[in-house]
N, C-alpha and C positions, 0 to 999 in steps of 0.2 A: 504494500500500500504506500502510495506516495505521501510525502509530508503535506502537500497542498490539500489533499483530501481530509487530513486530520485537522487542518487549520480552518477549513471552509465553514464548518458549523459555528465555530467561535466567531469568525468574521461576520457570518450572517446574523448571529445574535447581537453583536455589537452594532451592526447597521440598523437593526430593528430597535435599538435603544434598550436592549435587555442587559442588565448588569450581570457580570460573571464574577464568581469568587476568585480572588487572587490565588495563583498556584502556590502550594506550600513550598517553602524554601529549604526545609530540612525534613529528615525522616520523622523527627519528633513532632513537627507541625502536622505532617500528614497523618500521624497516628492519633492526634487529639480527638477527632470525631469518633473514631473507633473506641477509644477509652471512655468517652462520654456515654456510650451505650452499655457499658459493663455494669452489672449489678452484683458481681461476685463479692463476697466479704473480704475486706482487707485485714491484714494482721493487726492485732492490738496487744500492747504490753499489759501485764497484770496491773491492777490499781497501784498508783504511786503515792508516796507521802507528799503532803503539800509543802511547798517552799514558803516560809515566812519572810517576805521581802522587807519587812520592817525591822527584823532582828539583825544584829551585827553578826557577821560570819567570821569565825576564827580559824576554821579548818576546812579547806576546800580540796577534796581528793579528786583524782582524775586517772584515766587509763584508756588504753586502746588495744585493739586486736584481741577480741574474745571469740574464739571458735566455739560455736554453740554445741558441738559434739565432743568437746574435751572437758576436763574436770572444771568445776565451778567453785572450788573451795575458797578461792581468793575473796569471794564476796563476804564471807564471815570475817576474814582478816581485815578487810577495809572497814566493815561495820564496827569492829572492835576499836578502831581509832576515833569513833564518834564524830565523823565529819558532818558539817552542816549542810553539805551539798556534794554530790558526785557528778562529774562531767564525763560522759562517754564521748571521746573525741575522734572516733573513726574506726572502721573495721569492727563495728559493734556486733556484726555477725559476718559469716563468710557465706555469701549467697551466690557467688559466681564461680563455684568450684567445678561445675560441669556445664555442659551446653544449656542455654536458657530454655530451649524448647518452645519458645514463643514470645510474643510481645508482652505478655503478662509476667515474664520473668519468674516462672514457678519455683525455680531453685532458691530465689531470694525470699519469696513468700514462705517457703518451707523452712528456711533457716530462721526467720523471725518466729515462726510457730514453735520451732524446736527450743529456741531460747525462752520464749514465754512459758513453756511447759516445765522448765527447770526449776525445782523448788528453791534452790539457793538464790536464784535471781528474783523469784517471786517474793521471798522473805526480805531480801535486801530492798526491793522496791517499796515494800510496805513501811520500811523504817527510815530510809534516807531519800530525800528529794533528789531528782536527777534532771540534767539537761543533756542534750546530745547534738552532735553534728556528725557528718559521715566522712568516710574515705572510700577508696575504690571498691573494696569487697562488699560493702553495704550500699554502694552506689549501683553496683550490678555488673561492673566490667573492670577486670584487672588493669590498673594504670589508666583507666578511662577518664575522659573529660567531656567537653561540650558536644563532641560529635557522636556520643553514644546515642543510638537511635531510640532506646527505650527509657531515657532519663526522665521523661514526664511521668511514666508510671512508677518508676523507682521513687520519685519524689512523693507521689501519692501514698505509697506504702510507708515511707519514712514518716510522713506527717501523721498517718493513721496510727502507726505503732507507737510513736513517742508522744502522741497527743499534742502536736504543735498548735500554738495559739493562732487566732485569726489573722494576726499581722503577718506571720510566717506564711500561712496558707494563701494570703492575698497576692503574693508575688512569686515569680519564678525563683528557684533556688531556696535554700533552707537556712540562710544566714539569719542571725538574731542577736539581740542584746538584752541582757537582764541586769538590773541594778538591785543590790540587796544592801540593807543596813541604813541606819539613820544618818543625818548630817554629821560629818566628822568621822564616820566609819562606813563610808559608802564604797562598796566594791562593784565595779562594772565588769560584767563578763560579756565579751564580744566573741561570738561563735561564728567564724568565717566558713564559707562554702568554697572549698578549693577544687570542686569537681564540675558543677553544673555549667559554668561559663568558660572553663579552661580550654585554651587552644591545644592543638595536638603537640605532643612532645617531639623535640628534635633528638636524634640518636646517632651513634657512631655507625659507620658502614658495617655490614655483617663481617664477622671473622670467626674462624673455626673454633678458636678458644675464647670463651666469653671473658670480658674484662673482669678482674677480680672484684671491682667495686662499682659495677653497673654500666649500662649502655648509654644513658642519657647525657646530653651535652647542652650548654646554654643555647637558647634559640637566637638566631641572628635576624629573625623576622621582626621588624619594628612594630608590627600590629599584633604580635603574639601577646596573649594576656592570660593571667592566672585567675583573676577575680571577675573580669568583665566590667564595663563602664557603669552599669547600674549598681553593682555591688560597691564599686569604688566610691560612687556618690553617697551611697548609704553609709559606708564606713566613715567618710568625712563628717557626715552629720552625727553619727554615733559618737565620735570622739569629741564633739562639742558638749556632750552630757557631763555634768559635774560629777567627779568621782575622786576619792582619796587613793584608790588603787585600781588599776585596770588589768584584767587578765584577758589577753588576746589569744584566742584558741585557733590554731591552724593545724589541720590534720597532718600536714607534712612539715618538715623542718625548714626554718627560715634562715638561721644564722650561718650554718656550716656550708663549706664548699668542698668537704673532704671526700665526697663520694659521687658516683654517677647514677644514683637512684633518683627517685622523685624528690624534689626539693624546690624551694623558691629560687635558688641559683640557676635553675633551668630557664627561668624567666627574669633575666637580670634587670630589665627595665621596670618590671613590676616590683621587684625587691627594692630597687633604688627609689621608686615612687613611694613605697611604704615608709622607708626611712625619711624621705622628704616630708611626707604627710605628718609623721610624728613631730618633726621639727616645726612645721608650719602651725600645728595645733598646740605647740608647747607641751607635748606629752612627755613627762619625765618620770611617770609613776607606773609604767607598764611592765608586765612580765609576760613572756610568750610561753604557751603550753603547746606541745606537739607530740605526735605519736608515730605510727607507720613503720618504724625501722626494726622492730623486734629487738630493741635494745634500749637501755636507759642511760641518760647522761645529762650533764648540765653544761651550758655554754654561756659565754659572754661575747657580745657583738664587738668586733674590732672597729666597726663604724660608729656605734653609739656605746661606749664602754659601760655605761650604767644600765644597759638593756640586757637582761638575762633571758635565756630560754632553757626550759627543762623539758626533756623528752622522756616519755614513759611508754614503753611497749616491750613486751606483750603481756597481757593479763594471764594468758594460759597457753601460749603458742611460741615457745622459744625455738630459735634456729641454732643456738649457740652450743658448742661443745665445751663443757666446763673445764676440760683438760687442755684446751687450746685457747690462748688469749685472742681477743678480737683485735686485729691489726688495722687501725684506721688513723694514721697520724693527722692531728688537727690542732693547730695553735689556738683556736677559739674554744676548745673544750677544756673544762676545768676538771682535771683528773681523768680517770679511766672510764671506758665503756663497761656497762654491766649488761651481759648478754642473756641472763636468766630472766624468768618471769618476774614482773614488778608492777607496782602502781606508784603514782606520784601524789604529792601533797604540797599545797601552799599553806603555810602556817603563819598566822598574823597575831602579834601581840599588840593589841590596841593601846595598852597602857604605856608601852615604850615606843611604839611605832615600828618595831622590828618585823621584817618579813623574811621567813626562812623557806627554802625550797628543799624538799626531802624526797628520796626514793626509798621504797620499802619492798622487800621480796614478797612472794605470794603467801607467806605465812605471817607477814606483819613485822619481820625483823628489819631494823634500819640498815640500809645500804650506804647511804650518803646524805649528808645535810650541808647546805651552803647558805650563808647569810647573804641575802640579796639587797641589803640596805635598809633604810628606814623611811617611813612615810613622812613626807614633809608636813610641817604644821603641828 
């Protein structure tokens, strides 16, 4: 069939004054009408404890990389620390471990259902308030970004499972901010979305022997983005919110350049833009929280020396051999990498203004603590 025959009906409709719907620009847009017809139930987490936003928070725990089919004993260890809030910061389930089998990403839905059925998770949810953002394995595609065809439905599942509020549901992506505590003890939690809007990654040419620390390289594309313009505007407005301490959550690492896996350094213009935004907004009270790497460590930015990042991963899915040290030279890292299962904690002493960053193992034993300074004022 010739192209002219395909175009003729549209041309005839236009000549008759009949409006035609614009063609979808992406697979995600093309799938939206289909998703609108679905009535199948979406996964929902067990009931969660209510976050008291008026109360001062002194212990905010966080972690990433929870495989729903592995042990869940770490929940009891975290609860024993009596955190005021727990942040799930990515790979909260592993739902992309097999072929998706369709646009409804059934493996992702099944992963959520499996986590919801775990009694340890259910009991923790009932005791400790939780907030969440995602990374690739609960986004639905390993190392995936904005070109993932099924991201719209993945977003619907995330918002259903975690009970996202109306503000999050009103826009594309799952980024959000929450402020807890009274004046003088206000903690702002900024949960970024490093998946929904992200450009494709740049990588090394194929080679028979894989690079020891990853394939990805900084993008040379001036239009490449990690957050997308809409989220950048949102972040600028969020940083105008008054706060005594800001916890900025990124599922992937921001400070380090020591590896070729996913990181902000793969989008150097966006990372520089982030630093410039902190400078422009006069933000000197931020701490970065990240996951993804299946290791725990603490970093200090060489660009903004007062800016610390604490990485906690994995809750139950370690890749490390305890008999072999993790080799990843990094001048921005404070001390060694911890490759076993771990969770993180931001501990605030409002009486003195001290902020400590801590990593604990899955049984609750302290791995490392670092003083990250004091809250001004």
